[in-house]
N, C-alpha and C positions, 0 to 999 in steps of 0.2 A: 593387326590393329584392333584394339578393343572397340566394342560397340558402346553406344550411349546406354546409360542405365535405362532399362525398360520401364515404361509407365506402370506403376503398381496398381493392382486392382483395388477397388474400394471395398470397405466392409471390415468387420471385426477380424483381427488376425491377418491383415493383409500383408504384413512383413514377416510372417513366420515361415521358416523353411523346414520341411519335414522330411524324414527319411522314409523308407518304404513301409515302415510300420505305422507311420503317421505321427511318430514322436518328434518333437522339435530337435533339430541338430544342435550339438554343442558348438561353441565358438570355433570357427575354422577360417583358413585363409579365404580372402575374397576371390570369387570366381571372376573370370574375364568379363562375363556378361553383366556383372554387378558393378563394375568400375564406372566412374563418371569420367569420360575421356577429356572433358574440359579441364578437370583438375590435373590430369596428367600433363596436358599441354601447358598449363600455367606453371606446374612444377618444373617442367623442362625449360621453359623460358627463364624462370627464376634461377635455375642452375647455371644458365649461360651468364646471367648478370652476376651471380656470385663469383664465378670464375674470373670475369673481367675485373671486378672490384678487388678480388684477392691478389691478382697479378699486377695491376698497374701501380700499386703503391707498396704492397707488402712482400710478396714473393720476389718482386723486382728489386726490393731493398731501397727504393727511393726515400721512404719515410725516414730512414736512418741518416740520410744526407741533409735533412733539414736542420737548422733554418737556412743554411747556405744555398741549398737547391732552390729555395723560394725565389732567389734572384733570377733563375732561369725562367721561372713561370711569369715573370714580369715582362719578358720579351715575347713579341708575337712570333710564333713558330708553329709548325705542325704538332710538335710535342706539347706545347702549352695549350693549344686548342683541344687536343685529345685529352689531356690531363683535366682541364676544367670541364670538358664535356662529360667525362666519366664521373667526376665529383658531383656535378649537378644532376645527371640523369640516371646514374647507376648506383653510386655509393649509397648504401643504406636501403635502397628501394627493393633490391632483389631479396635481401635477407628479411625484410619486412613482409614481402610476399610469401616467402618460405614459412615464416612464423605464423602468418595468417592461415596458411594451408595446413599447418600442423594442428592448430586449434580446431579448424574445421574437420580435419580427419579424426580428431579425438571424438567429436560429436557423432560422426558417422559410425565409428567403431562402437561407441556406447549404444547407439540406436540399434545397430545390428545385433549386438550382444543381447540386448533386451528382447529383441524379436525372436532370438533363438534360445531364450531362457538360459543364457550363459552367465557365469559369474564374472562380471567385467573387471572388478578391482584387482583380483589376483592375476588375471590375464594381462591387464595393462601394466601392472607393477612389474611383472616378469619382462614384459616388452621393454620398459624403460630401463630396467636394470641391465639388460643385455646391451641396449643402445649405449649406456654409460660405459660398459666394459669395452665396447668397440671404440668409443671416443678416447679413452685413456691412452692406449698405445698409439692411436693416430696423433694425439696432441704431443706426446712425449717423443716419439720416434720420427714424426714427419712435420706436422704443421701446428705451431703453437696457437694459431687462430682457430682451432677446432671448435665447432659449434655443437657437436653431438652431446658432449657432457652437459652443456647448459640446457639443451633441449630435454635431455633425460631428467634433469633435476626439476625443471619447470613442469615437465609432464607429471611428476609426482605431486607437485603443487596443484595441478589441474584437478586431480582427484578430490581435493578438498572443496572444489567449486561445482562438482558434478550435479548436485541437487539444488543449486542456487537458482533463483528466478532470473530470467533474462535481464530484467531491470537492475537487479543487484550486480550481475556480471558487468553490465555496461557502466554502471556507476563506479565500480572498482577499476575498470579499465581507464575510464576518463580521468579518474582521480590520480592514477599512476602516471598517465601521460601528461598531467599538469604538474604534479609534485616532483617527478624525477628531473625534468629539465630545469625546473625552478631551483631545486636543491643543488643540482650539479652546477648550475650557473652561479648561484650565490656562493657556493664553495670556491669556484674559480675567482669570483670577485674578491672574496675575503683573502684568498691566498695571494692575489695580485697586490692588494693593498698592503699585505704583510710582507711583501717582497719575497715570497716563497714560490717554489716551482710546483705546479699542479702534479699530483701523484698519478698521472696517466702513464701510458706506455712511454718509457724514456726514449728520447731521440739520441741514442748513445751509439757511437761508432763501434764500440766494443761488441755490440750485438751483431752488427754487420760483419765484423771480422769472424765472429763465431760461426755464422751461417755460411761464410765463404770458405771456411776451413774444409780441407779434404778428409779430416779425421771425424769418423762417425761419433765417437765419444764426445768430441767437442760440440757437434751439432746437438746431440741429446742434452748435454749440460746447458747449452744456450736456450734450448726450448724450455727446459725446466725452469731456468732463471726467469724467462719472460712470463711463463705460466704463473709462477709464484707472485710476480709483480702484478699481473693482471687480476688474479683471483683474490688478492688482498686489497684491491683498489677499485678500478673502474668497472670491472665485471659485476661486483657485488652492488656497487652504488648505482650503476647506470644500466648495464646491459641486461642483467637478469630481470629487474623490475619492468623495463621497457618491453622485453619479449613476452613476459607474462601478460602484460596489458594487451598486446597484439594477439596472443593465444586466446585470451578471453573473448575478444571481438570475433575471431574466427569460430570459436565455440558457439557463440550466439547465432552466427550466420549458418553454421552447420546444423544446429538444432532446428532452425526454421526451414531447412531443406531447400534453400533458395536455388542452389546450383542443380538440384534435381528437376527443377521446372523453371528454366530461364524464361520461357514465354510468359508465364504468369507474373514474373517480376521484371519484365522488359523495361517498363518505365523507370523502375528503381535503378536498374543498371545504367540507363541513359543519364539519370540525374547524377549518379556517382561518377560517371565518366566526365560529365560537364564540370562538376565541382573539383574532381580530382585533378584533371588536366588544367582547368582554369586557374585554380589556386596553386597547384603543385609546381607547374612550370616556372612562373615568375619567382616563387619563393625559393625553389631549388637553384635557380640562377643567382639569386641574391645570396643564398647560403654559400655557393661555390666562390663567388667574388669575395665575400666576407672572409672565407677560409684562407685564401691565398693571395688576393690581389688588392681589393678595395680598402682594406683596413691595415695600415702599416703597423709594425710592431710597437712603435711608440704610442699609437692611439690606444692600444689595449691597456697600457699603463696609465695613460691620461684619463681614460674613460673605462674603468674596470667593469662598470655595469653592462658594457657590451657583451660580457660573457653570458649574461642572462638572455639577451636578445639572440645571441648566437645559438644557444642551446634550444630555444624555442623555434628558431628558423630551421635548425637541423631536424627537430622532431616533426614540424609541420611539413617539411619537404619530403621526409620519409613516408609519412602517413598518406598525405594527399596524392602524391605522385604514384605511389604503389597502388592505391585504390583506383586511380585513373587507369593505370596499366591493366589491372585485373579486369575492370569493367570493359575496357576497350577490347582486349583479347577475347573475352567471353562473348561479347556482342558480334565480333567479327567471325568467330567460330560458329556462332549460332545462326547468324543472319545471311551469311554469304558463303555459298558452297565452295567457291574458288579459294577464299581465305581459309575456310575450314581445311581444305586439302593442304594448303601451304603450312598452316600452323600445326597440322597433325604430324609433321615431321618431328616435332618436339615431344610428342606423347611417349614414345618408347624411352627417350632419355628420362622423362619424368617418372616412368614406371620403375626405372632402375636408378632412382635418385641417390640412394645410399652408395651403391657400387660406383656410380659416376663421380660422386663427391669425393670419395676416398681415392679413386683413380686420378682425379685432378691433382690431388696433393702429391701423389707418387710421381706423376709426370712433371709437375712444376718443380719439385725438389730436384729431380734429375736434370732439369733444364737450367735452373737458376742457382742452385746451391753448389758449394765447393766439392761435394762428393759426386757431382755430376759434371755438367758442362761449365759451371761457374760463371753464368751470365749475370748474376746479381750485381746491380749497380753498373752494369756495362751497356745496357740498352735503355732507350728512352720510352716514354709512355706509348708512342705510336707503334714502335716495334713490339712492345709488350701486348698491345691490343691485337696486333696481327697474330702473335703467338697464341693468345687466348682463343681467337676465332679458329685457328688451325687445329688446336687441341679439341675444341668443341665439335668441329666438323668431323673429326675422326670418331668422337664419341657418338655422334648421330648415326654414322654408318655402322659402327659396331653394335649399338643398341638395337637398331633395326634387325641386323643379322642375328643377334643373340636371341631376341624375343621371337624370331621366326622359328627357332628350334627349341627354345626352353620357355618354361612358364614364368620363371622369375630370374632376376639378375642374381649373380653368384652370392653376393652378400645378403641380398633380400632372402634368398633361399636359406642361408645359414641362420639368419635372424628368425625366420619362421620355424625352422627345425628346433632351435634352442627355445623359442617361446612355447611351442606346442608340445615339446618333449617327444617328438616322433618324426621319422623321416617323411618328407613331403615329396610327391611326384615332381620331378624336375623336367625331364624331356617331354616335349610335345609328341605324342605318338604319330607316326607316319600313317596317313590314310592308305588303306589297302584298296586298290582299284579292283572292282569285280571283273572277273574274266567274262568276256562276251560269249554268249551261248552260240554254239555252232548251228548250222542249218539242219 
């Protein structure tokens, strides 16, 4: 288990790391003692949320059964309760947390590169290019909902903001978080008035049949079809600008090094927790009800302006509740030793986030798709949740075992090797016990 980042000494050059000659090191992988374990915990928790959100509606194939499946959600049942609960409290919140942590990590990497006199732009550009190259086969061969390509592209955009003032970053972030739902909602309003279908991901049974096929070529063709549809519509208009805004917020928080000294910002974390949960919970419940229950289909046609309200409700639910989750987990890990031990089980999963994210796709494809067990559209949300928890439980055990023997996850190691252009030590050396001296 990683240790918390050591309190840095004060004075000029406090963050510089030198080799034996006294010269600053070049950019290198983060050592275990330099990691901030709270961020690994948050990343691990977010990865659980991502898995649950991806399985309950997408890998499970239920989205492609709408609007008919919506009638099932109108009935009170375990499946409907689980479905609405995930929609309210998980959907969008986990990926928002991940995006925030990505922006925060960008700030930490840039700070460390500056401290080591490293050239950050080429380093980070290589890192993003490799991440994109990992995302392409993941999206085409496995999971059309891949987030790695989007993160890599937004990572390149972040470089344009690296010298901007915090105020500028926050203004840009807030602007995007207001303009994107407004524009998307107005577009939905206009399309409804015009009698046209919104160009979002189509609820087409043909996609379901493609994913349920046992033919690998059909799966790949279906993934490509959905990717083309996504990346010429909703992803460009909504997803990328939204994630960029969240990245910028994380960048500001990372630059201010708030997570490196939770005690000094304790009051701020408490305020974020209060506002995040106080606003996020009711808004998220309202969003879930508006999505599937409280607003009948004919109401959307009669009141097309509801599309704007819906988009702002979704954005507010994501941002406030994710912030509340982040602040709550951070305070629990910082203030309560027992909770810190409990939450620390997520840290190894977070350290291996890339490997675990890709592994989740592999396992879910084998469980739900036609090339595997073919459970897509065969199990309800409650069973899907149990499957998600079981998969993640195995990932917890595996991540703990792996990091007890190796420094990095498998894909994290390959990512580092490709980024730095040289092999990195992988296995943790076994400590040699000294032989006791005889009498």
